[in-house]
C-alpha positions as CSV (number, residue, x, y, z in Angstrom):
1,M,0.0,0.0,0.0
2,R,2.8,2.4,0.9
3,S,4.6,1.7,-2.4
4,L,1.4,2.4,-4.3
5,L,0.9,5.8,-2.5
6,N,4.5,6.7,-3.2
7,F,4.0,5.9,-6.9
8,I,1.0,8.1,-7.0
9,E,2.8,11.0,-5.3
10,I,5.9,10.7,-7.5
11,N,4.0,10.4,-10.8
12,L,1.2,12.8,-10.1
13,L,1.9,14.8,-13.3
14,F,1.6,11.8,-15.6
15,L,-1.4,10.5,-13.7
16,A,-3.1,13.9,-14.0
17,I,-2.6,13.9,-17.8
18,A,-3.9,10.3,-18.0
19,I,-6.9,11.1,-15.9
20,A,-7.7,14.2,-18.0
21,A,-7.6,12.0,-21.1
22,L,-9.8,9.4,-19.4
23,G,-12.3,12.1,-18.5
24,L,-12.6,13.1,-22.2
25,I,-12.9,9.6,-23.5
26,W,-15.1,8.2,-20.7
27,P,-16.9,11.1,-19.1
28,V,-19.4,8.9,-17.1
29,A,-17.0,8.5,-14.1
30,G,-16.4,12.2,-13.9
31,I,-20.1,13.0,-14.2
32,F,-20.7,10.6,-11.3
33,L,-18.0,12.2,-9.2
34,E,-19.3,15.7,-9.9
35,Q,-22.0,15.4,-7.2
36,Y,-19.3,14.8,-4.6
37,I,-17.0,17.7,-5.4
38,G,-17.8,19.4,-2.1
39,V,-17.0,16.2,-0.2
40,L,-13.8,15.7,-2.2
41,L,-12.7,19.3,-1.5
42,A,-13.4,19.0,2.2
43,T,-11.6,15.7,2.4
44,L,-8.6,17.2,0.7
45,M,-8.5,20.1,3.1
46,F,-8.7,17.7,6.1
47,V,-5.9,15.5,4.8
48,I,-3.6,18.5,4.2
49,S,-4.4,20.1,7.5
50,L,-3.1,17.0,9.3
51,T,0.4,18.0,8.3
52,F,0.6,21.1,10.5
53,D,-0.4,22.1,14.1
54,A,-1.8,25.1,15.9
55,K,1.6,26.5,16.6
56,A,2.3,26.8,12.8
57,V,-1.0,28.6,12.3
58,K,-0.2,31.0,15.1
59,L,3.1,31.9,13.4
60,V,1.2,32.7,10.2
61,L,-1.4,34.8,12.0
62,K,1.4,36.9,13.6
63,R,2.3,38.1,10.1
64,P,-0.8,39.8,8.7
65,N,1.4,41.5,6.0
66,R,1.6,38.0,4.4
67,Q,-2.1,37.8,4.1
68,L,-2.5,41.4,2.8
69,W,0.1,40.7,0.0
70,A,-1.7,37.5,-1.0
71,L,-5.0,39.3,-1.1
72,F,-3.5,42.0,-3.3
73,L,-2.0,39.6,-5.8
74,V,-5.0,37.3,-6.0
75,Y,-7.6,40.0,-6.4
76,G,-5.5,42.9,-7.9
77,P,-3.1,42.0,-10.7
78,M,-4.7,38.7,-11.4
79,S,-8.1,40.3,-11.9
80,L,-6.5,42.7,-14.4
81,A,-4.7,39.8,-16.0
82,G,-8.0,38.0,-16.5
83,W,-9.5,41.0,-18.2
84,L,-6.4,41.5,-20.4
85,T,-6.1,37.9,-21.5
86,G,-9.8,37.8,-22.2
87,R,-9.5,40.8,-24.6
88,L,-6.3,39.4,-26.1
89,F,-7.7,35.9,-26.9
90,F,-11.4,36.5,-27.4
91,G,-11.8,40.2,-28.0
92,S,-15.3,40.5,-26.7
93,G,-18.3,38.3,-25.9
94,H,-19.1,35.7,-23.4
95,L,-15.7,34.0,-23.3
96,A,-13.9,37.3,-22.8
97,T,-16.3,38.0,-19.9
98,G,-15.7,34.6,-18.5
99,Q,-12.0,35.0,-18.7
100,T,-12.4,38.3,-16.7
101,L,-14.5,36.4,-14.1
102,L,-11.8,33.8,-13.9
103,G,-9.2,36.4,-13.0
104,T,-11.3,37.7,-10.1
105,L,-11.8,34.3,-8.5
106,P,-10.1,33.3,-5.2
107,T,-7.4,30.6,-4.8
108,D,-8.3,27.0,-5.6
109,V,-8.8,24.8,-2.6
110,S,-6.2,22.3,-3.7
111,A,-3.4,24.9,-3.5
112,P,-2.1,23.7,-0.1
113,L,-1.7,20.1,-1.5
114,L,0.6,21.4,-4.2
115,V,2.5,23.5,-1.6
116,L,3.0,20.2,0.4
117,L,4.2,18.4,-2.7
118,A,6.7,21.2,-3.4
119,R,7.9,21.2,0.2
120,G,6.6,24.7,1.0
121,N,4.9,26.3,4.0
122,V,1.6,24.4,4.1
123,A,0.3,26.2,7.1
124,L,0.8,29.6,5.4
125,A,-0.9,28.4,2.2
126,A,-3.9,27.0,4.1
127,V,-4.5,30.2,6.0
128,L,-4.0,32.4,3.0
129,N,-6.3,30.2,1.0
130,A,-9.0,30.1,3.7
131,V,-9.1,33.9,4.1
132,N,-9.2,34.9,0.5
133,T,-11.8,32.2,-0.3
134,L,-14.1,33.4,2.5
135,L,-13.8,37.0,1.2
136,A,-14.7,36.0,-2.4
137,P,-18.5,36.5,-2.2
138,F,-17.8,40.1,-1.2
139,I,-14.9,40.9,-3.5
140,V,-15.6,39.0,-6.7
141,P,-18.9,40.7,-7.5
142,F,-17.4,44.2,-7.0
143,L,-14.3,43.5,-9.2
144,F,-16.4,41.8,-11.9
145,L,-18.8,44.8,-12.0
146,L,-15.9,47.2,-12.2
147,L,-14.2,45.4,-15.0
148,T,-17.2,44.3,-17.1
149,G,-20.2,46.4,-16.0
150,V,-22.1,43.1,-15.4
151,E,-23.7,42.7,-12.0
152,L,-23.5,39.3,-10.2
153,A,-26.4,38.1,-8.1
154,V,-24.5,36.3,-5.4
155,P,-26.2,34.1,-2.8
156,V,-23.7,35.3,-0.1
157,T,-25.1,33.3,2.9
158,L,-25.3,30.0,0.9
159,I,-21.8,30.3,-0.5
160,I,-20.2,31.3,2.8
161,V,-21.9,28.4,4.6
162,E,-20.7,26.0,1.9
163,L,-17.1,27.4,2.1
164,I,-17.1,27.1,5.9
165,F,-18.0,23.4,5.6
166,I,-15.5,22.8,2.7
167,V,-12.6,24.9,3.9
168,V,-12.8,26.1,7.5
169,V,-14.3,23.0,9.4
170,P,-12.0,20.4,7.8
171,T,-9.0,22.6,8.4
172,I,-9.8,23.2,12.0
173,A,-10.4,19.5,12.5
174,G,-7.1,18.5,10.9
175,V,-5.1,21.0,12.8
176,Y,-6.8,20.0,16.1
177,L,-6.0,16.4,15.6
178,R,-2.4,17.2,14.7
179,T,-2.1,19.4,17.8
180,R,-3.9,17.1,20.2
181,F,-2.4,13.8,19.1
182,P,0.9,14.7,17.4
183,K,2.6,11.3,17.7
184,Q,-0.3,9.3,16.3
185,I,-0.8,11.8,13.4
186,M,2.9,12.1,12.6
187,R,3.1,8.4,12.3
188,Y,1.4,8.7,8.9
189,D,3.2,11.8,7.6
190,H,4.5,9.8,4.7
191,S,1.0,9.1,3.4
192,Y,-0.8,12.5,3.5
193,A,0.7,13.9,0.3
194,A,-0.2,10.7,-1.6
195,L,-3.7,10.5,-0.1
196,G,-4.3,14.1,-1.1
197,S,-3.0,13.3,-4.6
198,V,-5.6,10.6,-4.9
199,V,-8.4,13.0,-4.0
200,Y,-6.8,15.6,-6.4
201,L,-7.1,13.1,-9.3
202,C,-10.7,12.4,-8.4
203,L,-11.4,16.2,-8.5
204,L,-9.7,16.4,-11.9
205,L,-11.9,13.6,-13.2
206,S,-15.0,15.3,-11.7
207,V,-14.1,18.5,-13.7
208,V,-13.2,16.9,-17.0
209,G,-16.1,14.4,-17.2
210,P,-19.0,16.8,-17.0
211,N,-17.3,19.3,-19.4
212,A,-16.0,16.7,-21.9
213,E,-18.7,17.2,-24.5
214,T,-18.3,21.0,-24.3
215,I,-14.6,20.8,-24.7
216,I,-14.8,18.4,-27.7
217,N,-17.6,20.5,-29.3
218,Y,-15.3,23.5,-29.4
219,G,-13.0,21.6,-31.7
220,W,-9.8,23.4,-32.5
221,Y,-11.0,26.5,-30.8
222,A,-10.6,24.6,-27.6
223,V,-6.9,25.1,-28.1
224,I,-7.4,28.9,-28.0
225,I,-9.4,28.7,-24.8
226,A,-6.8,26.4,-23.2
227,L,-4.0,28.8,-24.2
228,A,-5.9,31.7,-22.6
229,A,-6.1,29.6,-19.4
230,L,-2.4,28.7,-19.6
231,S,-1.4,32.3,-20.1
232,L,-3.3,33.4,-16.9
233,N,-1.9,30.5,-15.0
234,L,1.7,31.4,-16.0
235,I,1.0,35.1,-15.2
236,G,0.0,33.9,-11.7
237,Y,3.4,32.2,-11.3
238,A,5.2,35.3,-12.5
239,L,3.3,37.6,-10.1
240,A,4.0,35.3,-7.2
241,Y,7.7,35.5,-8.0
242,T,7.6,39.2,-7.1
243,T,7.2,38.1,-3.5
244,K,10.9,37.2,-3.6
245,L,11.6,41.0,-3.5
246,F,10.8,41.0,0.3
247,I,10.4,37.4,1.4
248,T,13.6,35.3,1.4
249,D,12.1,32.2,3.0
250,K,11.9,29.6,0.2
251,E,9.0,27.7,1.9
252,E,6.9,30.8,2.1
253,L,7.7,31.8,-1.5
254,I,6.5,28.3,-2.7
255,A,3.2,28.9,-0.9
256,Y,2.7,32.1,-2.9
257,F,3.3,30.4,-6.2
258,F,0.2,28.2,-5.8
259,I,-1.9,30.7,-3.9
260,V,-1.6,33.2,-6.7
261,S,-1.6,31.0,-9.8
262,K,-4.5,28.7,-8.9
263,K,-8.2,29.7,-9.2
264,E,-11.3,28.1,-7.6
265,F,-13.2,27.2,-10.7
266,S,-16.4,25.9,-9.0
267,I,-17.3,29.4,-7.7
268,A,-17.5,30.7,-11.2
269,A,-20.2,28.2,-12.2
270,A,-22.2,29.1,-9.0
271,F,-22.0,32.8,-9.7
272,V,-23.1,32.4,-13.3
273,V,-26.0,30.2,-12.5
274,A,-27.2,32.4,-9.6
275,S,-27.0,35.5,-11.8
276,D,-28.8,33.8,-14.7
277,L,-25.9,34.6,-17.0
278,P,-25.1,32.7,-20.2
279,R,-23.5,29.4,-19.3
280,E,-20.6,30.1,-21.8
281,I,-19.2,32.6,-19.3
282,A,-18.3,29.7,-17.0
283,I,-16.3,27.9,-19.8
284,P,-12.9,29.6,-19.3
285,A,-13.0,28.6,-15.6
286,A,-13.7,25.0,-16.6
287,F,-10.7,25.0,-19.0
288,F,-8.5,26.7,-16.4
289,A,-9.4,24.0,-13.9
290,V,-8.0,21.3,-16.2
291,I,-4.9,23.3,-17.2
292,Q,-4.0,24.3,-13.6
293,M,-4.5,20.7,-12.4
294,I,-1.9,19.5,-14.9
295,T,0.6,22.4,-14.7
296,S,0.6,22.5,-10.9
297,P,2.1,19.0,-10.3
298,L,4.8,19.9,-12.8
299,A,5.5,23.2,-10.9
300,A,5.6,21.3,-7.6
301,K,8.1,18.8,-9.0
302,L,10.4,21.5,-10.3
303,L,10.2,23.5,-7.1
304,S,10.8,20.5,-4.8
305,K,14.0,19.7,-6.8
306,H,15.4,23.2,-6.1
307,R,14.8,22.9,-2.3
């Protein structure tokens, strides 16, 4: 069992590519998993939170400037990058609007897993992720209106409650267990990254499967949408690199790479549906989800080699 988990962790990049292909060829499995996305995300947060204790969280909370910088990068330059790449690749229309919405989104919930795989500061990533995600229902509609003139009807209470159960509760539970029973939890430290990777692959399948028909129907134009997603993803890594100007700790820097470059795709669909907007506006987020879930393992592998 341990060798299997090690294999999954080491080969996550190739497995992600294989799962993405499987989702396109056989979407049934992904369609089935789609209904459990919330459970999968909560499970992922719980597993990752077992890797750090309350002391690590307190150290992060003592540095509010770290959080402010993350909020600025995630909602400032990345929002503008979404607007610019939308105009560059699509000109105008629903896809351009969707690319703008994508840029305004908070960090993807899976970011702390990639930070763990890259041997970065997981506690920092988890806290930064939780805060900017919980603020999303208030910040995203404002930014989207500012950049597009389109108003989002956001079910704030519903989304916040959902995020609490997906992000906050699992994180607190994992940190509590790590703090309360350190010896017992640390005994399985070798397994958490691999277990998280399994959940990560299930999430990837749950994204590709339901969107397989849409992706295929776009034909060659799907390449343009994918390139737009990749461009925004790479801009996120470049923006995160600016953190090196005032943060020298490599583990903290790694946390920013994934906090800034990854976007929580599921919120886009929720906003579009709640606002009764054309479904095509959510397409860039779906493409970005697939792109980031393939590029992130590669980035994690490269970063871990330079530790």
